[in-house]
C-alpha positions, 0 to 999 in steps of 0.5 A: 530488522528488515522492512518490506513494503509493496503497493497494489496500484489502484487495485480495486478500480475495476472490481468495485464502483469506479466512481467511488473514491475508495476504488481508486486508492492504492493498497499498501502492504508492509511487513517488518521482521526481526532476525527472520521472524515476523514482528508486524504487518499491515495492509490498508488503502492509502490515504491519498489518491496516487496518479503514477505508480511511483507516487504510490510506491513513495506513499507506501514507503512513507507509511512503512517508515 
């Protein structure tokens, strides 16, 4: 079983209202495969606001686990 996570650090900040709290949240993506076959995937805004990119990556890793 393999799991891959990635994050788009504050990806909606410029394209949406930058005063809204949702626009400064990073988006987490997670894919789980078994023997090369997709089992599940998820893409959603993170529950917390991450200031540095590394913090957003840790949140994504925790979400995937």
